[in-house]
N, C-alpha and C positions, 0 to 999 in steps of 0.2 A: 420856385425855380424859374429863372428868366426864360424868355422865349428863345434867346440865343442858345442857352444850355440845353433846352429841350431839342432844338434842331441838331445840336452837336451830338446828343445821345442817340437820336434817331439815325443820324448819319453813321455813327459808329456801329449800331446794330445792323444796319443795312450792309455795311462793309464786312462785318463778321459773317453775315449770311452768305455773301458772295464768296468769301474766303473758304468757307466750309463746303460750298457747292462746287468750287473749282476742280477738286479731284474727280468729281463725277463727270465733268465735262472732258477732263483729260483721259479718263477711262474710255469714254465713248469715242474720242478721237483716235485712241490707240487701236480700237476695234475696227476703224474705218477701212484699212486696207484688206482686212480679213473678210469684212462684210462684202466688199467689192469683189474679192476673189471668189467667194463661195455663193454669191447671189444666184439663184436659179438652179443650184447644183443639188443633186441627191446625196443625202448622208444617211447611211445605214447604222443604226445604233443597237448593239446587243445589250439588253438590260439584264443584269444578273448580280449575284453576290449580295452583300449587305444592303445595297441600294434597293433590293426587293423586299426586305423584311423590316427595315427601319423606317418608321412613319415620316420622320423629317426628311430623310434622304429620298423617299418616294415622292414626297411633295416637291422637293427641289428638282428632282429629275423631270417631273411633269412640267414644271416652270421652264426648265432649260429647253425641252423639246418644243414647247409652245413658242418660246422666244425665237428659236431657230426658224420655225414656221413663219412668224410675223416679220422676221428679218429677211425673208425672201428665199430661204433654203427649203428643201423638200425632205424632211426627216421621215424615215421608215424605221419603226421599232420592231425588233425581233426579241422574243423572250423565251426562256425556259422556266423552270420552277423547282429546282432541286430541293430546297428546304421544305417547301410546301408539299411536294410530292412525298417526301420521306415521312412527314407528319401524317399525311392522309393514309399512306400505306400502313403505318403503325396502328392507326385507328381501325383499319380493316383487318388487322392481324396478318398482314403480308410482310414478310421479312425483306429488308432492303439488302441486296447483295450486289457487289461490283466486281467486274472482271475486265482487265485491260483498261481500267479507268472509266468504264461505261456501266450504267445501271442494267443489271439483268432484269428484263421486262417480260414476265410471263403474261399470258392472256388476261388473267385476273388483274395483274398489275397495270396492264395497258389500259383497261377500263378506267382505272383510278387516275392514271397519268392524263388521259384524255379529258376526264372530268375536271381535274385540277387546272390544267393548262388553259383550256378553252372556257370553262365555266367559273373559275375563281380568279386566277392570276390575271388573265386577259381582261376580264370584266372590271376588275378593280383598277387596272391601269387605264383602260378606256375611260372609266369614270373620273379618274384624277385629271386626265387630259381635258375632258369635256367640261370640267368646272370652269375652264377658261373660254368656252365657246363650243359650238357644234362642230368639232374638228375630227376627233378620232373615230375610226371604224375598225373593229376587230375582225380578223379572219384567221383561219388556220391554213397550214400547208395543204390540207385536203381541198379547201375551197378553190374552185375554178382550176384545179390541177396545178396550183401555185408551186407546190413541191411534190415531186414523185420520187419514191424511194424503192429500194429492194432490200431484202433481208441482209443484214450485215453480220458477218462472222469473223471476229478478229482471230489472229493467229497468236497463240501463247505457247512458247517453247516449241515452235515449229508445228503445232497442231491447231487446226481450225476448231474454234469453240462456239457452241450454240449459246447465245445470250438472249434468246427469245425475240420479242418484237422490237428490236433496235434496227433502225433503218440507215441505209447508205444512200445518199442522194444520187439519183440518176438523171433527173431533168428538172429544170426550173421554167415555169411559165409566168412571166411578169405582167401579163395583160390586166388582171384585176387590180394589182398594185399601181400600175401606171394610170389606170382609169381613175382610181381614187386620188392619186397625186394631181392629175389634170383637173379634178373637181375641187382642189384646194383642201383635201382631207389628209389626215395623218394615219397611214395604215399601221396596225398593231398586229403582228403575226406570231401565232403560236407555233412552236417547232414540232409539229406532228405532220405526217405525210401518209399518203395511200400508195400502195403498190399496184401497178397495172398488171403484174404477173399473177399474184394470188389474191388481189383485192383486199388484203389485210391493211390495217392501219398500223403505222410504225412510229416509235419514239425516236426523234432525230436530235442529235446533239445541237443545242442552240448556237454555239459558236460556229459550228460548221454550216448551219443553215444561214446565219447572218452573212457569212463570207460568200456563200454561193449566191445569195440574193444580191449582195453588193456588186459582185462581178456581173451578174446577169442584167442588172439595172444601169451598168456603166456609172456607178456611183463615184463621186468625187472622193469620198473617204468612208472607211469602215471604222467605227469606234466600238471597242469592247470594254465594258465596265468589269473590273475585277475587284478583289479584296486585298490587292497589294499595290505598291506605288508604281509598278511597271515591271519590266524585265531586268533582273539584277545581273550585274556584271559577273559576279563569282559567288553565287549563293551556295551554301550558307556562310561562306567565309567573309563575305562583304555584302553590305546593303547599298552599295553604289548602283544607281539605276542607269541603264543604258538609255540615253535620251533619243538616239537615232541610229538606225542601222539599215543596210541594204538587204534585199532579198537573199542574196548569196551569203552575206554575213549571218543572217538569221538561220539559213539552211544548215550551216556548219554547226550552229549551236544546238539545234533541235534534239540530237541524240542524248544530250546531257541535261535537258530541262526536267524540272519536276513534273510529275504526271499531270497535275492539275493545269499546268501552263501549256502543255503540248497541244490540245485542241485549239486553244486560243491563238497560239503562235502559228500553228499550221493553217488556221483560218486566215490570219494576216498574210501569210506567204501566198496562199492561193489567191487572195484578193488582189495583191499588187502584181502578181504574175498573170492576172487576167483582166487588166484594164483599170483597176481602181488606183487612183493616184497616190493615196496614202492610207495606211492602216495603223490604228493607234490603240494601244492597250493603256487604259487610264484607271486611276484609283477611284472606284465608285463610293468609297467611304468619305470622300471629300465633297461637301456640298457644292453644287454648281460646277463640278469638274468638267463637264462638257463645254460649258462656256469658257472656262479658263483655258481649256486646250485649244479651242478653235479661235477664240477672239483676243488672246493676249500674246505678247511677244515671247514670254517665257514658255508658256505651255507647261503641261505636266505629263508624266507617264513616258511611254516608249512609242516612238514613231517608226514604222517600217515604210521604206520607199522602194520602188523598182530600181534595179541596178542602173539602168540608163539615166535615172533621175537622182542618183546618189548625192549630187552636189546642188540640188534645188533647195529652196527654203520651204518651210511648212506653210 
C-alpha cells in the first residue's frame, strides 16, 4: 500500500471517529442551559420503586446523583424501603398489613423498619455513591432532629384508625443537611423520625418526607422516582402521560388518583406550594431518568409547577 493510500485511510478513520463523537458533543451542548440554570441549586430526590431493587438501576441512580454533584448541583437523597421492609417482616414472622395506603407499624414492626432503612437500604446506597469518591453521608430523620413527627391516625369511613408507629411530620430542621451540603457531601436520609411528645420513633412516608425536606431546604426541584411513566391523563382508560400541570390542576385531580400515587402527588403539591420551583414524578425503571429529566429538552415524566409559574419552562 502506498504512503498516499495509508494517509487517506488514516484520514478516513479519524473522520469516522469525529463523526461518531459528534452526537456526544451535541448532547453536552443541549445540557448547557440546564446546567447553567441548576448550578448551585439543591435538588431533593426520592429514591424508590424498582430503582431500589434492580442492581443495574441502582448503579445508574448512583451515577446520576454523583453526576449532579460534579455538575455543581446539591443533591439530597431521601429513601424508604417498602420491598425490603416487607421481606424482612416476613422473615421475622410479622404480617404486613396496610390501611389507608399506609403500612400498619406495630412496635415489633418498627424495630424491623428502623433496622432495614438505616442499617440496610441506606448503607447500600451510601456505598454505591461512595464508589465514586468520599461523597455520601447517611443519616436518619432522628439525627439532629432533622425530622420530627407525631403519631398519625388516618380517618377511614369517618373514623380515626390506629395504625401504630406511623408518623406525621411536625417539624423539619435542615441544619445537619445544610452542613453536609456546605462540606461538599451528598446527604442520604432515611425516612424515620422521633416524636418530641412521646419520644417514640415513627415510620414516615418517604414521599412525604422528601417533599417536606425539599420545601424546608428551598430546593430548586423535587424528583420522585416511581414505577410508572408519570401521572396518566385518564388511567386506566388511557396511558397518555400528563407532561406538565399547575398546582391547582393537580389539586383537582387528587381525589381520583390511584392510592399509590396519592402520597407522591400530594408531596409534589406541598413542595411547589412551599417554595420549590418544580416537582417531578419520573419513571425510575428507565436508566439515567434523572439526567434525562433535568438535562434534556424533552424530559420525561410529569412536572408540577406553582400556579404563578404555569407558563415557565422546565
